[in-house]
N, C-alpha and C positions, 0 to 999 in steps of 0.2 A: 503493498500500499503504500503511494506517495501522498504526502500534502504539499499542494503547490497554490502558487498565484493563480487565481482564476483567470481565463482569456474569452475574447469576445466569440469565439469560435467554441467555448464551453457550453453557451448560452443554452440550447436546446436540451441538452444532458442535464443543467442544472435545471430547468424547465422541467423535465421528466421526473429528477429527484423530489422537486416540490411539491408535484401532484400523489406520489405515492406517500411521503409524509405528510401532508396538508391536505387531505381530502375535502374537508370540511370547513375549511377556513376561507374568511371573508375574500381574500386576494386570490385564491384559487377559482373562487367563482366567478372571476372577471376573464379567466378564459386565458390560453397559451400566449396569443399575441400581446396580453396587457403583461402576463410576467416577463416575458422575454426584455419588453422595453424596461420594466419594473428593476431586473435585475442589471440589466446593460449600464443602467447610471453607476451602480456601484463600480465597476469595471471600468467604463470609459472615463469617469472624473476620479479615478484612483482613490475612491475610498476602500475599505478593506472588504476583501472577498479572498476566500482560499476553497480549493477543492482537495476532496480525496479520490484519487484517481488509482484505479485497481486493471491491469492490464489493457489499458487504453480505454475504460470505461468510468466515469464518474460514478461515485457511488454513497456521495455525500458533500455538503457545501456549507459553507458558515459565511454570514455577510453582516457589515456594521459599519460606523461611522465615529472618528474622533469627534466631530461636531455634526450633530444632528440638524444645525441652522444652514450649515452648506450644504448638506445632504440636499435639504426641502428646496433650496435654493437651483442647485444643480436638477434637481426634478422639474422645476418651472421651466429651466431652459428647453426640455425636452417636451414641455408639454402638448404639445400640438401631434406629438407620435403617440398620445394615449387616446386621441380624439376616436379614431375608428375602432381601438378596442371597445369602446365605453359604448359607443353608440349601438354596438350589439346588444347591449342590455338594456336598452331603452322601453322596451315592453314589461321587463321586470322592474316593477314599481317600488317594491320593497328594498331591491338592491339599490336601483337608482337614487333613493333618497340617502342610502348609505353613502353611494359613490359622492353626491354633491357635498356632503357633510364634510367629507374628509379633504374634496378638493378645495371646499372655501378655507379649510383650517390651513391650508397649503398657501394657498394664493395669499391671504391675508395674514400669515403668520400667527392665527389662532391656536390654540389647545384644543383638541376634540374634548377633552376633560378640564375644564378650567381649575377646577380643585387639585389637580394634581400636582406633586411636588416637583419641581424640575431639578436635572440631574447637570448642569451646563458643565461641571469641571469633569464629568464622567463621559467615557466611550460608550456608545449605546451599541449594544450587540442585537441585531434586528432579528436573526433568524439561525438555527442551525437545523438542517435537513439531511437525513440519511435513509436510504434504502435498506430497510431492519431483514436481517436474514440472520441465520447462524455463523454464515463466514463473514459477516460485517461486525461482529461483536468489538465494542472498542472504538470503532471509528468517530463516533460523537465527541468521545474522550481525545483521541488525537486530533479533531476539529479545534475542541475547545482550548487545548493545550498550545497549538501553536496561534490562535487568535489571541491567548494572553500573552504569551512571549513578545509577539508582535507588539501589543501595548504597553507590555513594560519597555520593550528597548525605545517605544517613542515617549517614555516617561510620564506615561498617563495615570492619573491617581486611581482610577478604578473603573470598573464596568459595572453598567446598569442594563436591564433590559426586564420585558414584561412578558408574563405566561398565564395562562388560565389558572384560576383559583380551584375549581370544581373539577374533579373526575379527571384528575391530572397528576396523580401521585407519582408516577414513574418520572416524568421529566421534572419534579419538585425536588426528588430524591436525588436525581443525575446531578443536578445544580447544587444540592447542600453538601455534595460528596466533594465538590471540588471549593467548597468555601462560601458559597453564595446564600445569602440571608433574605428573609422578607423584611421591604423595609416601608411599605405601604399597599393598602387596598383600595380597589376602587372599582365603579360599574362603567362598563363599555356599552354602547347600544342599549341602555336601559336595563339589560337583563344580565348581560356576561359579565360575570364576577373576574377581577383581574388581581393579580400580585405586581408589584414592581420589586424586583431582587437587584441587590447591590453586592460587590465584593470590593475592597477595598486595598490595593497594593501595599505592603510593608516599604517605607523607605530604605 
């Protein structure tokens, strides 16, 4: 297994892994074209993106950013590329309302949840996705270790991430093993209970 920087020609396989790892997530519902544009931002604008590759096949990925404000600025630069993928969802009104809420928050620099504490001094780990099978045990750990090492080399104070609070014990156990702790809880989209996890690096 090789952990390396993600490249633009990895996007198709990264999306494949995303669909396997996150079948019920909001971003997944926006479709493959949307996801390719989304993950392209991390690679094109030199945010953080690593892949786990075995025999030429990508089995996992991790993405994030040292500055989420810069990431959303880069996202706005590519906004027109998201128009067509979003149009395909025009007749799904529940999904459309979620899309516009998030687009509005990006364009006008407003938080989706205004009560949420900000972590401006921390790196934001956005996602780790792995094709889970017996041969891939430990891939998520390798990706997270690579990601953390990069952050330490960049002298980042720590990492934050958000994840589901309910029916998510396997994921929470994974992050606890690596020293992450729950810092706050909040509700997203009115019903979805979420946690903010943080890990601070020692000086």
